[in-house]
Each structure stands twice: as structure tokens, then as C-alpha cells.
VEXDREN-498683 format. One record per residue (C-alpha): residue number from 1; chain; x, y, z. Coordinates in steps of 0.5 Angstrom, whole numbers, plus 500, padded with zeros to 3 digits. Example, Ala and Ser with C-alpha at 12.3 -4.5 7.8 and 13.67 -1.06 7.14 Angstrom:
! VEXDREN-498683
+--------+------+-----+-----+-----+
| drenlo | roza |  c1 |  c2 |  c3 |
+--------+------+-----+-----+-----+
|      1 |    A | 525 | 491 | 516 |
|      2 |    A | 527 | 498 | 514 |
+--------+------+-----+-----+-----+
***
This chain:
! VEXDREN-498683
+--------+------+-----+-----+-----+
| drenlo | roza |  c1 |  c2 |  c3 |
+--------+------+-----+-----+-----+
|      1 |    A | 540 | 453 | 504 |
|      2 |    A | 533 | 454 | 509 |
|      3 |    A | 537 | 457 | 516 |
|      4 |    A | 543 | 461 | 511 |
|      5 |    A | 536 | 465 | 509 |
|      6 |    A | 534 | 466 | 515 |
|      7 |    A | 540 | 468 | 518 |
|      8 |    A | 541 | 473 | 513 |
|      9 |    A | 535 | 475 | 513 |
|     10 |    A | 535 | 476 | 521 |
|     11 |    A | 542 | 480 | 520 |
|     12 |    A | 538 | 485 | 515 |
|     13 |    A | 534 | 487 | 520 |
|     14 |    A | 527 | 484 | 515 |
|     15 |    A | 520 | 485 | 520 |
|     16 |    A | 518 | 479 | 516 |
|     17 |    A | 520 | 474 | 511 |
|     18 |    A | 517 | 467 | 508 |
|     19 |    A | 518 | 463 | 502 |
|     20 |    A | 513 | 460 | 497 |
|     21 |    A | 513 | 456 | 491 |
|     22 |    A | 514 | 461 | 484 |
|     23 |    A | 509 | 458 | 482 |
|     24 |    A | 504 | 461 | 476 |
|     25 |    A | 496 | 463 | 478 |
|     26 |    A | 491 | 458 | 479 |
|     27 |    A | 486 | 458 | 474 |
|     28 |    A | 481 | 461 | 477 |
|     29 |    A | 485 | 467 | 480 |
|     30 |    A | 488 | 468 | 473 |
|     31 |    A | 480 | 468 | 472 |
|     32 |    A | 479 | 473 | 475 |
|     33 |    A | 484 | 478 | 474 |
|     34 |    A | 483 | 478 | 467 |
|     35 |    A | 477 | 480 | 468 |
|     36 |    A | 478 | 486 | 472 |
|     37 |    A | 484 | 489 | 467 |
|     38 |    A | 477 | 486 | 461 |
|     39 |    A | 472 | 491 | 466 |
|     40 |    A | 478 | 498 | 465 |
|     41 |    A | 480 | 499 | 471 |
|     42 |    A | 486 | 500 | 470 |
|     43 |    A | 483 | 506 | 468 |
|     44 |    A | 489 | 511 | 467 |
|     45 |    A | 496 | 505 | 469 |
|     46 |    A | 498 | 503 | 463 |
|     47 |    A | 504 | 500 | 464 |
|     48 |    A | 499 | 495 | 469 |
|     49 |    A | 495 | 492 | 464 |
|     50 |    A | 502 | 492 | 460 |
|     51 |    A | 505 | 487 | 464 |
|     52 |    A | 496 | 483 | 466 |
|     53 |    A | 500 | 476 | 464 |
|     54 |    A | 505 | 477 | 465 |
|     55 |    A | 503 | 478 | 473 |
|     56 |    A | 499 | 472 | 473 |
|     57 |    A | 507 | 469 | 474 |
|     58 |    A | 515 | 469 | 475 |
|     59 |    A | 519 | 468 | 468 |
|     60 |    A | 519 | 474 | 465 |
|     61 |    A | 521 | 476 | 471 |
|     62 |    A | 527 | 473 | 472 |
|     63 |    A | 526 | 466 | 467 |
|     64 |    A | 527 | 459 | 472 |
|     65 |    A | 526 | 462 | 478 |
|     66 |    A | 524 | 457 | 483 |
|     67 |    A | 522 | 460 | 490 |
|     68 |    A | 520 | 467 | 491 |
|     69 |    A | 522 | 470 | 498 |
|     70 |    A | 518 | 475 | 500 |
|     71 |    A | 520 | 479 | 505 |
|     72 |    A | 516 | 485 | 510 |
|     73 |    A | 518 | 492 | 513 |
|     74 |    A | 512 | 496 | 518 |
|     75 |    A | 511 | 504 | 516 |
|     76 |    A | 505 | 504 | 521 |
|     77 |    A | 510 | 509 | 525 |
|     78 |    A | 502 | 512 | 530 |
|     79 |    A | 497 | 507 | 530 |
|     80 |    A | 489 | 509 | 529 |
|     81 |    A | 486 | 512 | 535 |
|     82 |    A | 479 | 510 | 532 |
|     83 |    A | 472 | 513 | 532 |
|     84 |    A | 470 | 519 | 528 |
|     85 |    A | 477 | 523 | 529 |
|     86 |    A | 481 | 518 | 524 |
|     87 |    A | 476 | 520 | 519 |
|     88 |    A | 479 | 524 | 514 |
|     89 |    A | 473 | 529 | 513 |
|     90 |    A | 472 | 531 | 519 |
|     91 |    A | 481 | 532 | 520 |
|     92 |    A | 480 | 536 | 514 |
|     93 |    A | 474 | 540 | 517 |
|     94 |    A | 477 | 540 | 524 |
|     95 |    A | 484 | 544 | 521 |
|     96 |    A | 488 | 538 | 525 |
|     97 |    A | 492 | 536 | 518 |
|     98 |    A | 490 | 541 | 513 |
|     99 |    A | 492 | 536 | 506 |
|    100 |    A | 493 | 530 | 509 |
|    101 |    A | 500 | 524 | 505 |
|    102 |    A | 498 | 517 | 508 |
|    103 |    A | 505 | 514 | 512 |
|    104 |    A | 507 | 509 | 507 |
|    105 |    A | 510 | 515 | 504 |
|    106 |    A | 512 | 519 | 511 |
|    107 |    A | 519 | 516 | 510 |
|    108 |    A | 524 | 514 | 506 |
|    109 |    A | 522 | 511 | 499 |
|    110 |    A | 520 | 504 | 501 |
|    111 |    A | 523 | 502 | 494 |
|    112 |    A | 530 | 504 | 495 |
|    113 |    A | 530 | 503 | 502 |
|    114 |    A | 527 | 495 | 500 |
|    115 |    A | 531 | 494 | 495 |
|    116 |    A | 538 | 495 | 497 |
|    117 |    A | 536 | 490 | 503 |
|    118 |    A | 533 | 485 | 498 |
|    119 |    A | 540 | 486 | 495 |
|    120 |    A | 544 | 484 | 501 |
|    121 |    A | 540 | 478 | 502 |
|    122 |    A | 541 | 476 | 495 |
|    123 |    A | 548 | 478 | 494 |
|    124 |    A | 549 | 474 | 502 |
|    125 |    A | 545 | 467 | 498 |
|    126 |    A | 549 | 468 | 492 |
|    127 |    A | 556 | 468 | 496 |
|    128 |    A | 554 | 461 | 498 |
|    129 |    A | 550 | 459 | 492 |
|    130 |    A | 554 | 462 | 486 |
|    131 |    A | 550 | 458 | 481 |
|    132 |    A | 544 | 461 | 483 |
|    133 |    A | 540 | 467 | 479 |
|    134 |    A | 537 | 473 | 484 |
|    135 |    A | 533 | 478 | 483 |
|    136 |    A | 529 | 483 | 487 |
|    137 |    A | 524 | 486 | 487 |
|    138 |    A | 520 | 492 | 490 |
|    139 |    A | 513 | 494 | 485 |
|    140 |    A | 516 | 495 | 479 |
|    141 |    A | 516 | 489 | 476 |
|    142 |    A | 511 | 484 | 473 |
|    143 |    A | 510 | 481 | 480 |
|    144 |    A | 504 | 481 | 484 |
|    145 |    A | 508 | 480 | 490 |
|    146 |    A | 501 | 480 | 495 |
|    147 |    A | 499 | 473 | 492 |
|    148 |    A | 506 | 471 | 493 |
|    149 |    A | 507 | 474 | 501 |
|    150 |    A | 499 | 470 | 502 |
|    151 |    A | 504 | 463 | 499 |
|    152 |    A | 508 | 465 | 503 |
|    153 |    A | 504 | 465 | 510 |
|    154 |    A | 506 | 472 | 512 |
|    155 |    A | 498 | 474 | 512 |
|    156 |    A | 492 | 474 | 507 |
|    157 |    A | 490 | 478 | 502 |
|    158 |    A | 483 | 482 | 506 |
|    159 |    A | 477 | 485 | 503 |
|    160 |    A | 480 | 492 | 501 |
|    161 |    A | 486 | 487 | 497 |
|    162 |    A | 491 | 489 | 501 |
|    163 |    A | 495 | 483 | 506 |
|    164 |    A | 493 | 484 | 513 |
|    165 |    A | 498 | 479 | 518 |
|    166 |    A | 493 | 477 | 524 |
|    167 |    A | 499 | 479 | 528 |
|    168 |    A | 502 | 486 | 525 |
|    169 |    A | 496 | 488 | 521 |
|    170 |    A | 497 | 490 | 515 |
|    171 |    A | 501 | 497 | 515 |
|    172 |    A | 507 | 494 | 511 |
|    173 |    A | 511 | 495 | 505 |
|    174 |    A | 512 | 489 | 502 |
|    175 |    A | 519 | 486 | 497 |
|    176 |    A | 520 | 480 | 494 |
|    177 |    A | 527 | 476 | 493 |
|    178 |    A | 525 | 471 | 485 |
|    179 |    A | 531 | 465 | 486 |
|    180 |    A | 532 | 459 | 480 |
|    181 |    A | 534 | 456 | 488 |
|    182 |    A | 529 | 451 | 490 |
|    183 |    A | 528 | 454 | 497 |
|    184 |    A | 524 | 450 | 502 |
|    185 |    A | 517 | 454 | 503 |
|    186 |    A | 514 | 457 | 508 |
|    187 |    A | 508 | 452 | 508 |
|    188 |    A | 513 | 446 | 508 |
|    189 |    A | 516 | 448 | 514 |
|    190 |    A | 509 | 449 | 517 |
|    191 |    A | 509 | 457 | 517 |
|    192 |    A | 515 | 457 | 522 |
|    193 |    A | 517 | 463 | 527 |
|    194 |    A | 513 | 470 | 526 |
|    195 |    A | 509 | 467 | 520 |
|    196 |    A | 502 | 465 | 520 |
|    197 |    A | 498 | 460 | 516 |
|    198 |    A | 494 | 464 | 510 |
|    199 |    A | 487 | 463 | 512 |
|    200 |    A | 481 | 469 | 511 |
|    201 |    A | 479 | 472 | 517 |
|    202 |    A | 475 | 477 | 514 |
|    203 |    A | 469 | 473 | 515 |
|    204 |    A | 463 | 478 | 515 |
|    205 |    A | 466 | 484 | 517 |
|    206 |    A | 466 | 490 | 513 |
|    207 |    A | 468 | 495 | 516 |
|    208 |    A | 473 | 498 | 511 |
|    209 |    A | 469 | 497 | 504 |
|    210 |    A | 463 | 501 | 509 |
|    211 |    A | 468 | 507 | 511 |
|    212 |    A | 471 | 507 | 504 |
|    213 |    A | 470 | 515 | 501 |
|    214 |    A | 469 | 514 | 495 |
|    215 |    A | 466 | 506 | 495 |
|    216 |    A | 472 | 503 | 491 |
|    217 |    A | 472 | 497 | 494 |
|    218 |    A | 467 | 492 | 492 |
|    219 |    A | 461 | 490 | 495 |
|    220 |    A | 463 | 483 | 497 |
|    221 |    A | 471 | 484 | 498 |
|    222 |    A | 477 | 483 | 495 |
|    223 |    A | 477 | 487 | 489 |
|    224 |    A | 478 | 495 | 487 |
|    225 |    A | 477 | 500 | 482 |
|    226 |    A | 483 | 504 | 482 |
|    227 |    A | 478 | 509 | 479 |
|    228 |    A | 474 | 512 | 485 |
|    229 |    A | 480 | 509 | 490 |
|    230 |    A | 483 | 516 | 493 |
|    231 |    A | 491 | 513 | 493 |
|    232 |    A | 488 | 512 | 485 |
|    233 |    A | 487 | 519 | 484 |
|    234 |    A | 492 | 522 | 487 |
|    235 |    A | 498 | 519 | 485 |
|    236 |    A | 496 | 513 | 479 |
|    237 |    A | 491 | 518 | 475 |
|    238 |    A | 497 | 522 | 470 |
|    239 |    A | 490 | 527 | 468 |
|    240 |    A | 490 | 534 | 470 |
|    241 |    A | 482 | 537 | 471 |
|    242 |    A | 479 | 543 | 468 |
|    243 |    A | 479 | 548 | 474 |
|    244 |    A | 473 | 545 | 479 |
|    245 |    A | 472 | 539 | 476 |
|    246 |    A | 478 | 535 | 481 |
|    247 |    A | 474 | 529 | 484 |
|    248 |    A | 473 | 529 | 492 |
|    249 |    A | 479 | 526 | 495 |
|    250 |    A | 476 | 527 | 502 |
|    251 |    A | 482 | 531 | 504 |
|    252 |    A | 488 | 527 | 502 |
|    253 |    A | 493 | 530 | 498 |
|    254 |    A | 498 | 525 | 498 |
|    255 |    A | 495 | 516 | 498 |
|    256 |    A | 489 | 513 | 503 |
|    257 |    A | 489 | 510 | 510 |
|    258 |    A | 481 | 509 | 511 |
|    259 |    A | 482 | 502 | 509 |
|    260 |    A | 487 | 501 | 514 |
|    261 |    A | 484 | 506 | 519 |
|    262 |    A | 478 | 502 | 520 |
|    263 |    A | 481 | 496 | 520 |
|    264 |    A | 481 | 492 | 526 |
|    265 |    A | 488 | 487 | 526 |
|    266 |    A | 490 | 495 | 526 |
|    267 |    A | 486 | 496 | 533 |
|    268 |    A | 490 | 499 | 539 |
|    269 |    A | 490 | 492 | 543 |
|    270 |    A | 489 | 488 | 537 |
|    271 |    A | 495 | 490 | 533 |
|    272 |    A | 502 | 488 | 535 |
|    273 |    A | 507 | 494 | 531 |
|    274 |    A | 513 | 490 | 527 |
|    275 |    A | 519 | 496 | 529 |
|    276 |    A | 519 | 501 | 525 |
|    277 |    A | 526 | 501 | 522 |
|    278 |    A | 529 | 509 | 522 |
|    279 |    A | 528 | 510 | 516 |
|    280 |    A | 520 | 510 | 515 |
|    281 |    A | 521 | 515 | 521 |
|    282 |    A | 517 | 521 | 521 |
|    283 |    A | 519 | 526 | 516 |
|    284 |    A | 515 | 534 | 517 |
|    285 |    A | 510 | 532 | 511 |
|    286 |    A | 508 | 527 | 515 |
|    287 |    A | 503 | 533 | 520 |
|    288 |    A | 500 | 534 | 513 |
|    289 |    A | 501 | 540 | 509 |
|    290 |    A | 496 | 547 | 507 |
|    291 |    A | 494 | 545 | 500 |
|    292 |    A | 494 | 553 | 498 |
|    293 |    A | 502 | 553 | 499 |
|    294 |    A | 502 | 547 | 495 |
|    295 |    A | 496 | 550 | 490 |
|    296 |    A | 503 | 555 | 489 |
|    297 |    A | 509 | 551 | 490 |
|    298 |    A | 515 | 551 | 484 |
|    299 |    A | 518 | 546 | 482 |
|    300 |    A | 524 | 547 | 487 |
|    301 |    A | 519 | 547 | 492 |
|    302 |    A | 516 | 540 | 490 |
|    303 |    A | 523 | 537 | 490 |
|    304 |    A | 525 | 540 | 496 |
|    305 |    A | 518 | 537 | 500 |
|    306 |    A | 519 | 531 | 497 |
|    307 |    A | 525 | 530 | 495 |
|    308 |    A | 528 | 522 | 498 |
|    309 |    A | 521 | 520 | 499 |
|    310 |    A | 516 | 517 | 495 |
|    311 |    A | 512 | 521 | 493 |
|    312 |    A | 517 | 524 | 489 |
|    313 |    A | 512 | 521 | 483 |
|    314 |    A | 508 | 526 | 484 |
|    315 |    A | 508 | 531 | 479 |
|    316 |    A | 508 | 539 | 480 |
|    317 |    A | 501 | 539 | 476 |
|    318 |    A | 498 | 533 | 479 |
|    319 |    A | 501 | 536 | 487 |
|    320 |    A | 496 | 542 | 485 |
|    321 |    A | 490 | 540 | 482 |
|    322 |    A | 490 | 534 | 488 |
|    323 |    A | 491 | 541 | 492 |
|    324 |    A | 485 | 544 | 489 |
|    325 |    A | 481 | 538 | 491 |
|    326 |    A | 483 | 537 | 498 |
|    327 |    A | 482 | 546 | 498 |
|    328 |    A | 475 | 543 | 496 |
|    329 |    A | 473 | 538 | 501 |
|    330 |    A | 475 | 542 | 506 |
|    331 |    A | 471 | 548 | 505 |
|    332 |    A | 466 | 543 | 504 |
|    333 |    A | 466 | 541 | 509 |
|    334 |    A | 467 | 547 | 513 |
|    335 |    A | 461 | 548 | 510 |
|    336 |    A | 456 | 543 | 512 |
|    337 |    A | 459 | 544 | 519 |
|    338 |    A | 456 | 551 | 518 |
|    339 |    A | 450 | 549 | 517 |
|    340 |    A | 450 | 544 | 522 |
|    341 |    A | 451 | 548 | 527 |
|    342 |    A | 446 | 554 | 525 |
|    343 |    A | 440 | 547 | 525 |
|    344 |    A | 442 | 546 | 533 |
|    345 |    A | 443 | 552 | 534 |
|    346 |    A | 437 | 554 | 539 |
|    347 |    A | 431 | 560 | 537 |
|    348 |    A | 432 | 566 | 541 |
+--------+------+-----+-----+-----+
***
């Protein structure tokens, strides 16, 4: 049974995979989750709040599920160089990147790519086990993929709440295949192959907390306030602010990579990147977009720039809102730099 899974996953080309029991969230984690939602941290993500209870287990996704197969593919097309050059406010100031796009959205839409591969995996297993049921999930179902990925041995949830693999870092995309089959878990197999026991190795490190431009990560880590997170502000938040009232997104147009860029497990010499599927090869927008141009986009411009990518979910009014914020951030950074230059200039 597990040999069939391993053979299929390897043939399809997943970077990592593992199996977790389809158990619901432990009581302590469930309590933290309920408190998080009760505090209103879901912001405008009503769909997330509506499925809060369902996300504590898998029954709502596939009744009778007994196992969760978790897969991961790398999207880390480049390694962060480290230091201040990777800070978005510096990049915006020096003009190297005008409106930054998070790495996960550089290539094809990962929802489609991973879902297609998961369907192949499910079809292969169904051919071998015709009495079993399967369901593929990539973000859209009420399922906490990171919890099951941790249980499946693909790493641990870091202080920035993202899954971190000790060798491959955090630039990975997760998908899940739920099944009524009872598969041997990764723990029962001793976390074989490329997998690692899900031990929290963040220890006393606070780099992601310290580097977050908006202070969205809780002081103790392992919890995020999305209402302050740049990824939420640019992608999930649907409200369009009055002119001049958009929150500072520090030069980012879509998403944010800061907490991952500073993570020691993503550093050169520490991270051993998995092969990046061709589907995730960078498209032209990976180099950044000019906020002034985005502000003038038509519907056709938006479609041409984002078709086939995860950026398609950002609607035109949101793009214009994000462009205004990115341009304001660039202007503020440039003004601050000019002031610093004046202070350092020798008096005549």
C-alpha cells in the first residue's frame, strides 16, 4: 500500500510527501484556534471564519477519511542574498524593485498545478484500491494543511506560522490528498526518506518577528495577526481605501517574503533547495511591477499581466489600491534617504 504511494508520488514528481492520521486538532490547539477567531483576527476573510470549526478536522472535507497524504513542491526560484539589500523598503528606495511580488506568485497558479498532480496521485491509488475514496485539496477546502504536514514529518510550523523543513526551508507549497484508506503514517515509518521529525527548531530565534515590517507576528511567535500582515493587506483584504488612506505595504504589490527571507533555514549554505518544477519558473512580473503603470491598468491589462497565475485573484480595484500604497512607500523612502544624505553632507 505505502509502496504504491511512494512509487506514484515519485513518478508524478512531488518534492516531498508524507502521511498523517486524519485525527482532529488536539484540544489545546483547537482552543487556541477558537480564541484567534474570537479576537477577530480573520479580518475580512469571512470564508475562513465561517469554516473555523470544520478546519479543526477533516470530516467536513471527506467523511470517513482516515489518512491525509501531504505533498510539497518548491517555489524558491532564488535564494535570498541576506542583509539589508533584501529589505523591501531598501529595494523600493534604490529602485531595484519598484513594486514587489511574493515568490509564490512568480510562476503558474500553484492551485492548478498541485491540484492536477494530486488528481493523478488519487487516480493512481484509486486504480489500486477501488473501494477507497479520495479528495484532493489545495487551499480552497476547509483543511489546515500545515497541521497535517507537521504531523506527516515535513517540518514544523515556525514562529511566522509557515512550515519549515530543516533542509529545504520554507519556500514550499502544500497540497493534501484525503483518503478513506488507512495508510501507514510517516511517524509509524520512522519519518523515512527526505522527511524530518516535526520538532520545533526555531528555539530563541526572533528574526522573522523582528523583521516583519508591520509587526504582524506575535511577540512569542507561532501566531499571526493577518490584519497587519502585508500578504493579507494586498491579497485577502477586499476593501478599497479612500485616496491616501491605504496602509503602508512597504513597497509590496502582492504578498510579502520578508519573514522567509530572514529565516536562517532559508539562508545560503543552510538551505538545500528542492528542484523547482518548470511550472513555477518566474514570469516577467517576478522582477516587480511599476506602481504607476499598475495604477493605470484597464481590465484587459490586469488579465494580460496575471492570467494563469495566483495573482488573478487580486481584482482591479485592489491592484490600484496596492499600487497607491507601494508608490507612497517608495516616495516616503526616497524622501527619508534624501534627508539622510543632507545630514551626512559635509558643511561648506
